[in-house]
C-alpha positions in Angstrom: 16.7 -15.8 2.9 15.3 -14.7 -0.1 16.2 -16.5 -3.6 16.1 -15.2 -6.6 13.6 -16.6 -9.1 13.8 -17.3 -12.3 11.7 -16.5 -15.8 10.5 -19.1 -17.7 8.4 -19.5 -20.2 4.9 -21.2 -20.4 5.2 -24.2 -23.0 1.7 -26.1 -21.5 0.7 -28.7 -19.8 0.9 -32.9 -19.5 0.2 -35.7 -17.7 2.7 -37.2 -15.7 2.6 -40.2 -13.5 4.3 -40.5 -9.7 5.8 -43.9 -8.3 2.8 -45.5 -7.4 1.0 -44.8 -10.8 -0.9 -41.9 -9.8 -2.1 -38.9 -12.4 -1.0 -34.9 -12.1 -1.5 -32.5 -14.4 1.6 -30.0 -14.7 2.3 -27.1 -16.3 5.9 -27.0 -18.4 8.0 -24.3 -17.9 11.4 -23.7 -20.2 13.5 -22.2 -18.2 15.7 -21.8 -21.4 18.8 -18.5 -21.3 17.7 -17.0 -18.6 21.2 -16.0 -17.1 21.7 -12.9 -14.5 22.8 -10.0 -16.6 23.3 -7.4 -13.7 23.0 -6.3 -9.9 21.8 -3.9 -7.3 23.5 -2.6 -4.5 22.5 -1.5 -1.1 25.1 1.3 -1.9 24.4 2.5 -4.7 20.3 1.3 -5.1 19.3 1.3 -1.7 18.7 -1.6 -2.3 19.3 -5.9 -3.0 18.8 -7.6 -6.5 19.8 -9.8 -9.1 18.3 -8.5 -13.0 17.5 -11.3 -14.9 17.3 -11.5 -18.8 15.7 -14.2 -21.3 15.7 -14.5 -25.0 18.1 -12.9 -26.5 17.0 -10.3 -28.3 18.7 -7.6 -31.6 18.8 -4.3 -30.4 16.1 -3.2 -33.0 13.7 -5.8 -31.2 13.8 -3.8 -27.8 13.1 -0.2 -26.6 15.9 2.3 -26.4 16.4 2.6 -23.3 17.4 -1.3 -22.9 19.2 -1.4 -25.8 21.4 1.5 -24.7 21.5 0.0 -21.0 22.6 -3.3 -22.8 25.2 -1.6 -24.7 26.8 -0.4 -21.9 26.8 -3.6 -19.6 28.6 -5.2 -22.6 25.5 -7.4 -23.0 23.2 -8.8 -25.1 19.9 -7.1 -25.2 17.5 -9.6 -24.0 13.3 -9.9 -24.6 11.8 -9.6 -20.2 14.2 -8.1 -18.0 13.0 -8.5 -14.4 14.4 -7.9 -11.2 14.1 -10.1 -8.5 15.3 -8.5 -4.3 17.2 -10.6 -2.5 19.3 -11.1 0.6 23.1 -10.3 0.6 23.7 -14.7 1.0 21.9 -15.0 -2.7 23.3 -11.9 -4.9 24.6 -14.1 -7.9 27.6 -12.9 -10.8 26.6 -10.9 -13.3 27.1 -13.7 -16.3 25.8 -16.9 -14.6 23.2 -18.6 -16.9 21.0 -20.1 -14.4 19.1 -23.6 -14.6 15.9 -25.6 -13.6 18.8 -27.2 -10.9 17.8 -23.4 -9.4 14.3 -25.0 -8.2 14.3 -28.7 -5.9 11.5 -31.5 -6.6 8.9 -31.3 -3.8 9.5 -28.0 -2.8 6.7 -25.1 -2.9 7.1 -22.3 -5.6 4.7 -18.8 -6.4 3.9 -18.8 -10.2 3.4 -15.5 -11.6 1.9 -14.6 -14.6 -0.1 -12.3 -17.3 -4.1 -14.2 -17.8 -5.7 -14.6 -21.2 -7.5 -11.3 -22.3 -11.0 -12.5 -22.5 -12.3 -8.9 -23.7 -15.0 -6.8 -23.3 -17.7 -9.6 -21.3 -21.3 -9.2 -19.2 -22.0 -9.5 -15.6 -22.6 -13.3 -15.4 -19.4 -14.5 -17.3 -16.8 -12.1 -15.6 -18.6 -12.2 -12.1 -20.7 -15.0 -12.1 -24.0 -13.9 -11.4 -27.2 -16.1 -12.3 -28.6 -13.6 -14.6 -33.2 -12.8 -13.9 -35.6 -15.0 -14.8 -36.2 -16.3 -18.1 -40.5 -15.7 -17.8 -42.5 -13.7 -15.6 -42.3 -11.2 -17.5 -38.8 -10.6 -17.8 -38.6 -9.5 -21.6 -35.2 -9.2 -23.0 -32.7 -8.7 -19.6 -31.8 -12.6 -19.2 -28.2 -12.2 -19.0 -28.3 -7.9 -17.1 -26.8 -6.9 -14.0 -29.8 -6.4 -12.3 -30.0 -2.6 -10.6 -27.1 -0.6 -9.8 -27.8 2.8 -8.7 -28.4 4.6 -5.3 -31.1 6.0 -3.6 -31.1 9.9 -3.5 -28.2 10.0 -1.1 -25.2 9.0 -2.2 -27.2 9.5 -5.9 -24.7 7.8 -7.8 -22.9 4.1 -8.1 -20.3 3.1 -6.1 -16.9 2.5 -6.6 -16.0 -1.0 -7.2 -19.2 -1.9 -8.1 -19.5 -5.4 -10.3 -20.4 -5.2 -13.7 -19.5 -5.3 -17.1 -15.8 -4.7 -19.1 -12.7 -6.0 -19.9 -11.8 -9.7 -18.8 -8.4 -11.1 -18.0 -5.1 -9.3 -19.3 -4.0 -8.9 -15.9 -1.3 -9.7 -13.7 -1.8 -13.4 -11.7 0.0 -14.7 -8.5 -1.1 -18.7 -8.3 0.9 -19.2 -4.7 2.2 -22.8 -3.3 2.9 -24.9 -6.8 4.8 -28.1 -6.1 7.4 -28.7 -8.2 6.4 -32.0 -9.6 9.8 -33.3 -11.2 12.7 -31.6 -13.7 14.3 -32.1 -16.9 18.1 -30.4 -16.7 19.1 -31.6 -20.0 15.9 -30.0 -21.7 15.7 -27.1 -19.2 12.1 -28.0 -18.4 10.4 -27.2 -14.9 7.5 -30.0 -14.3 5.2 -27.7 -12.0 1.8 -29.2 -10.5 -1.6 -27.5 -11.3 -2.3 -24.5 -13.6 0.0 -22.0 -14.5 -2.2 -18.4 -15.5 -1.6 -17.2 -19.1 -1.5 -19.1 -22.4 1.2 -20.7 -23.8 4.6 -18.7 -24.8 3.3 -16.6 -21.9 6.7 -15.5 -19.2 5.9 -17.0 -15.7 7.8 -15.6 -13.0 8.2 -19.0 -10.6 9.8 -18.1 -6.5 10.5 -19.3 -3.3 6.4 -20.2 -2.2 6.7 -17.0 0.6 4.0 -19.4 3.3 5.9 -22.7 2.9 9.0 -23.4 4.9 11.6 -24.4 2.4 14.9 -26.8 3.0 17.7 -28.0 1.3 17.1 -25.5 -0.9 21.2 -24.2 -3.3 22.4 -21.2 -1.9 22.3 -18.5 -4.0 21.5 -21.3 -6.8 22.3 -24.8 -7.7 25.9 -24.6 -10.4 26.4 -27.2 -13.2 30.0 -28.9 -12.1 31.8 -30.1 -15.3 33.8 -33.5 -15.0 37.3 -33.3 -15.5 38.3 -36.0 -18.1 39.9 -38.9 -16.8 43.9 -38.7 -18.0 44.8 -41.3 -21.0 47.1 -44.0 -19.2 50.6 -44.1 -21.6 52.7 -46.9 -21.7 56.0 -46.4 -21.2 58.6 -47.5 -24.7 62.3 -49.0 -22.9 64.7 -47.3 -25.0 68.1 -49.6 -26.2 70.9 -48.2 -26.4 72.9 -48.8 -30.3 
C-alpha cells in the first residue's frame, strides 16, 4: 500500500508540551486548500498517481501550459502542482479536498522542501573545513581550502572536490519525523523537529518509507458531516365545528 502525500506550507516553529509536561520543538505545516485535481492511470499513462494542487491562483499568474491544462480540465489553476505515485487502492477521485487528518498523530513522515539559499560561501562554511593556522608564517590565507590540484598525472582537479560555491537552495529530504499533533479546525499539522526551507516554503509530506505504518486512513480521511436531528413537532387536534 502506497498512499498519497500532501502539499503543505511551512508556517514556522513553536514549542508544544506533551502529557508529561515535556517541551517539544515542532514545525507548523498548513495544508490549506490542498486538493486532488487529477489522476494518472496505468492504461493511459503507464503508472498510477494522484495530481495535487495547492494555493489557487489566477490564470495570468501561472505558466501558460498550466493555465491551458486547467482550463481544459475545468478546474482552477494552482500555484503548486505535484504528482504522488500511489498504489491502485489509494487513488483519490479528482475534486476531493484533503485535510490534515490524512495523517495520524504518532505516525512518522518524510518531508521534502527547498533549503534556504546561502549564496556563494567558502569551504569553511560550506563544508566545515578547519582552515589554516593563525600564525607560523600563514599570510592572508587563514580561511582558504588548501591545495586542490594533482601531480603530473592526472594533472587536474577531480570532479566532486569540496570547494567554495553555491550553498543551499537545493532539494532536501528529512526522513522519519513524528507527527506530534494536528489542528483539524485550522487544517494544521505539527511535525516534531526541523523542516528544511524558509517560512512560506511548499513542503511535501509523505508516509515514512523506512517505518512500518499501521491504521492509516485509506485512501484518505473524509470529513463526515453530521446529519441534523429532526425537529420535534407537536400535533394539534382539530375540533369539528
